[in-house]
C-alpha positions as CSV (number, residue, x, y, z in Angstrom):
1,X,107.7,102.3,242.5
2,X,104.9,100.7,244.7
3,X,105.7,97.6,246.6
4,X,104.3,94.3,245.5
5,X,102.1,92.5,248.0
6,X,102.7,89.0,249.3
7,X,99.6,87.3,250.7
8,X,100.2,84.4,253.1
9,X,97.6,81.7,253.6
10,X,97.9,79.3,256.6
11,X,97.1,75.6,256.6
12,X,94.3,73.5,258.2
13,X,94.3,73.8,261.9
14,X,96.7,76.7,262.0
15,X,96.1,80.5,262.0
16,X,97.7,83.5,260.3
17,X,100.0,83.9,263.3
18,X,101.9,80.8,262.1
19,X,103.6,83.1,259.5
20,X,104.9,85.7,262.0
21,X,108.5,84.9,261.3
22,X,108.1,84.9,257.5
23,X,106.1,88.2,257.6
24,X,109.0,89.9,259.3
25,X,111.5,88.6,256.8
26,X,109.3,89.5,253.9
27,X,108.9,93.1,255.0
28,X,112.7,93.3,255.6
29,X,113.0,92.3,251.9
30,X,110.8,95.2,250.8
31,X,107.4,93.5,250.4
32,X,104.1,94.5,251.7
33,X,102.6,91.5,253.4
34,X,99.1,90.4,254.3
35,X,98.5,87.3,256.3
36,X,94.9,86.2,255.9
37,X,92.9,84.0,258.2
38,X,90.0,81.8,257.2
39,X,87.6,79.2,258.7
40,X,88.0,75.9,256.8
41,X,84.6,74.6,258.1
42,X,82.8,77.1,255.9
43,X,83.1,75.0,252.8
44,X,85.4,73.5,250.2
45,X,88.4,75.1,248.4
46,X,86.1,76.9,245.9
47,X,84.0,78.5,248.7
48,X,87.0,79.4,250.8
49,X,88.7,81.0,247.8
50,X,85.6,83.1,247.1
51,X,85.4,84.3,250.7
52,X,89.1,85.3,250.7
53,X,89.0,87.1,247.3
54,X,87.5,90.3,248.7
55,X,90.2,90.4,251.4
56,X,93.0,90.7,248.8
57,X,94.5,94.1,248.2
58,X,92.4,96.0,245.6
59,X,95.4,97.2,243.5
60,X,98.8,96.0,242.5
61,X,100.5,92.7,241.8
62,X,99.9,89.9,244.3
63,X,102.1,87.0,245.1
64,X,100.8,84.1,247.2
65,X,102.5,81.9,249.7
66,X,100.4,79.0,251.0
67,X,101.1,76.4,253.6
68,X,99.4,73.0,253.2
69,X,95.7,73.7,252.5
70,X,96.6,77.4,252.0
71,X,98.8,76.3,249.1
72,X,95.9,74.6,247.4
73,X,93.7,77.7,247.9
74,X,96.4,80.0,246.6
75,X,96.2,78.3,243.1
76,X,92.4,79.0,243.1
77,X,92.8,82.5,244.2
78,X,95.4,83.4,241.6
79,X,93.1,82.1,238.9
80,X,90.4,84.6,240.1
81,X,92.7,87.6,239.7
82,X,93.0,89.6,236.5
83,X,96.0,88.4,234.5
84,X,98.0,91.6,235.1
85,X,97.7,91.2,238.8
86,X,98.8,87.6,239.0
87,X,102.2,87.2,240.6
88,X,104.1,84.1,241.8
89,X,103.0,81.3,244.1
90,X,105.1,79.4,246.6
91,X,103.5,76.3,248.0
92,X,104.8,74.9,251.3
93,X,103.8,71.2,251.7
94,X,100.6,71.6,249.7
95,X,98.5,68.4,249.2
96,X,98.0,68.9,245.5
97,X,97.3,65.2,245.1
98,X,95.4,65.1,248.4
99,X,96.6,63.3,251.5
100,X,96.1,59.8,252.7
101,X,95.2,61.2,256.0
102,X,92.0,62.9,254.7
103,X,89.9,59.7,254.5
104,X,91.0,58.7,258.0
105,X,89.8,62.1,259.3
106,X,86.3,61.7,258.0
107,X,85.1,61.1,261.5
108,X,85.9,64.9,262.0
109,X,83.9,65.9,258.9
110,X,81.2,67.5,261.0
111,X,83.8,69.8,262.5
112,X,86.2,70.4,259.6
113,X,83.5,70.4,256.8
114,X,83.5,69.9,253.1
115,X,87.2,70.8,252.6
116,X,88.1,67.2,253.6
117,X,86.6,66.0,250.4
118,X,89.0,68.3,248.5
119,X,91.9,66.8,250.4
120,X,91.1,63.2,249.5
121,X,93.8,61.4,247.4
122,X,93.7,62.1,243.7
123,X,95.8,61.2,240.7
124,X,95.3,64.0,238.2
125,X,96.4,67.6,239.2
126,X,96.0,70.5,236.9
127,X,98.8,71.5,234.5
128,X,101.9,72.9,236.2
129,X,102.1,76.7,236.6
130,X,105.5,78.1,235.4
131,X,105.3,80.8,238.1
132,X,104.7,78.4,240.9
133,X,107.5,77.1,243.2
134,X,106.8,74.2,245.5
135,X,108.7,73.2,248.6
136,X,108.3,69.6,250.0
137,X,109.5,68.3,253.3
138,X,111.0,64.9,254.1
139,X,111.0,64.7,257.9
140,X,108.1,62.5,259.1
141,X,108.0,62.4,262.9
142,X,107.5,58.9,264.2
143,X,104.8,57.8,265.1
144,X,103.0,60.4,262.9
145,X,104.2,58.7,259.8
146,X,102.8,55.3,260.8
147,X,99.4,56.8,261.6
148,X,99.1,58.6,258.2
149,X,100.1,55.5,256.2
150,X,102.0,57.5,253.5
151,X,104.0,55.6,250.9
152,X,107.3,57.2,249.9
153,X,109.1,60.3,251.2
154,X,106.8,62.7,253.1
155,X,106.8,65.5,255.7
156,X,104.5,63.6,258.1
157,X,101.2,64.7,256.5
158,X,101.9,65.3,252.8
159,X,104.0,63.2,250.4
160,X,106.8,64.8,248.3
161,X,105.0,63.7,245.2
162,X,101.8,65.5,246.2
163,X,103.6,68.7,247.3
164,X,105.6,69.0,244.0
165,X,102.8,68.1,241.7
166,X,102.0,71.6,240.3
167,X,105.5,72.8,239.9
168,X,107.8,72.4,236.9
169,X,110.9,70.3,237.8
170,X,113.1,73.4,237.9
171,X,110.8,75.0,240.4
172,X,110.7,72.1,242.8
173,X,112.6,72.0,246.1
174,X,113.0,69.3,248.7
175,X,114.1,70.2,252.2
176,X,114.5,68.2,255.4
177,X,111.6,69.8,257.3
178,X,108.4,68.7,258.9
179,X,105.0,69.7,257.6
180,X,103.7,71.4,260.7
181,X,106.5,73.9,261.2
182,X,108.1,74.3,257.8
183,X,106.9,77.9,257.4
184,X,109.1,78.8,260.5
185,X,112.3,77.2,259.0
186,X,115.0,79.8,258.0
187,X,115.8,77.8,254.9
188,X,112.2,77.7,253.8
189,X,111.8,81.4,254.4
190,X,115.0,82.3,252.4
191,X,114.0,80.1,249.5
192,X,110.4,81.5,249.5
193,X,111.6,85.1,249.3
194,X,114.2,84.3,246.6
195,X,111.6,82.6,244.5
196,X,109.2,85.6,244.7
197,X,112.0,87.9,243.8
198,X,113.6,85.9,241.0
199,X,111.3,83.1,239.9
200,X,113.7,80.4,241.0
201,X,115.1,78.8,244.2
202,X,118.6,79.3,245.4
203,X,120.8,76.5,244.1
204,X,122.7,74.4,246.6
205,X,121.1,76.1,249.6
206,X,119.2,72.8,250.2
207,X,120.4,71.5,253.5
208,X,121.4,75.0,254.7
209,X,121.2,75.8,258.4
210,X,118.0,75.1,260.4
211,X,116.5,77.8,262.6
């Protein structure tokens, strides 16, 4: 039986190397892994998704793990795949409802590009995906939290509400992690692998043991 492939997509301002720890654990669990890099200044989510599509494996079922902006792109990529090749998605701190930081970063729009518009706060996400698991963080480093101006629990850059917006309640998980480094956290990695394997998170692992 051929291995299924897990494609990992990094967030804005990060690179595919940010997934080095998760890649090793995924491969130990028996998955083929592909960590993709992309250049966010090339366009919005639609453009970036179209650029990434030809880089996906040509055969087999594909699962997607996306951190931050990568989580938003993962939803678009999955929709572009034939139905029989669509696997599960795990979003890590994805700004599905945008981020309050995006309007404040418009001064950098000449560098970051159109993707900032896609990250602006919004109220109406698409319908939940039953095969999507979402992990949200609640550790907001001070003074980062004061700068972003988030209301409610957040990971420093993305609110819990935004991160969980596309997941059914049973597929939502909240962990005490920060946005920037959540993909390196052992609890996040364990939960991500378990969701891809089973379609659910591990009950009561919540607090767990940090790396």
